[in-house]
N, C-alpha and C positions, 0 to 999 in steps of 0.2 A: 504494500500500500504506500502511496506517495504522501509526503507531508502536505498539509493544507497550504502553506506558503513557504517561499524560499527566503532564507535569511541572507543578508548581504554583509560582507566584511567592510563595506564603505559606510562611513557615517554621513547622515543627512545633515548638511550644513544650513538647512532652511531653504525657503523658496528662493529660486534664482530670480534676479531682476530681468523682467521681460522688456524688450525694446518697445517703444511707444507704438510702433506700427502693429505689434502683435497683441497689445492690450485690448480688452473689450472696450469699445468706444462708449462714452457716456452720452446720455441725452442732454440736451440743452437744459431741461428741467432739473437735472442733477447738480447743476452748478450752484454755488453759493454767491451771495452778493460780493462783487469785487473780483471774482475769479476771471481769469483770462484763458481763452481756449481758441483752438483753431477748428473750423468746421471740417469735419472728416467726410461726411456724406449726408445728402438730403434724401430721405427714404420715401417721401410723399409722391403723389402722382404728378403728372405733367403740369397741371394747372397750379398746384402748390409750388412747384419748382419755378415756374414762370413768375409767380407773384413774389417769391423770395428774391429772384433775380432782379425784379423791378425795385425791390428795396435795397439792392446792392449786396445781398447776402448770398454768397456762392461758396462752393467747396474751396477750401484753402484760405478763406477770409478769417482774419484774426479778430475776435470779438471779446468784449468784456460785458459781464452781466452787471448792470448798474443797479437794478431793483426788480424784485418780484412783488407785484401788487398783492395785498392780502386777500384772503377769501377766494383763493384760486383764480385771481385776476391775471392779466397779461404780464409779460416780462418786458422790461426796458433794457435793450441791448445797445451797445455802442460798437461801431466799426472802429477799431483801434487806429487804423491807418488814416482814415479820413475824419474821424471824430463824429460822423453822422450817428444819430440816435433814432431808433425805431422801437415801436411797441409791437410785440409778437404775442398772439394769443397762445394759450397753453396747448391747444390742439395742433397748431403748426409747430410749436416748440417740441412736441413729442416726436416729430418727424425729422428733427435735426440731431445728428450724431456729431459729437465733438471730442477732441482730445485735449487734455489739460496742457497749458503752456506755462512755463515758469516766467515770472516777471523779469524783464531785463533791465 
């Protein structure tokens, strides 16, 4: 009969640091006030992507969450490069995947 699991002589040194590209992307809703992130992907439909493009929000855009309105209200985000600020409803924000950026 075989043992249930195989023991290893190597010690586990803890979780390895994964590159930013391999991490599970966060949703825009997961950011906290003042966080800076880069838009990784827009997962909504064609119309939502066109609307976001009209706001100047595209994949690769560096944004900062300025404020999340209380009672599940919209999010105020700022394009870090241009300084433009827009309000995005939580439904649209759910379709925006971001990756954290460290402030420079």
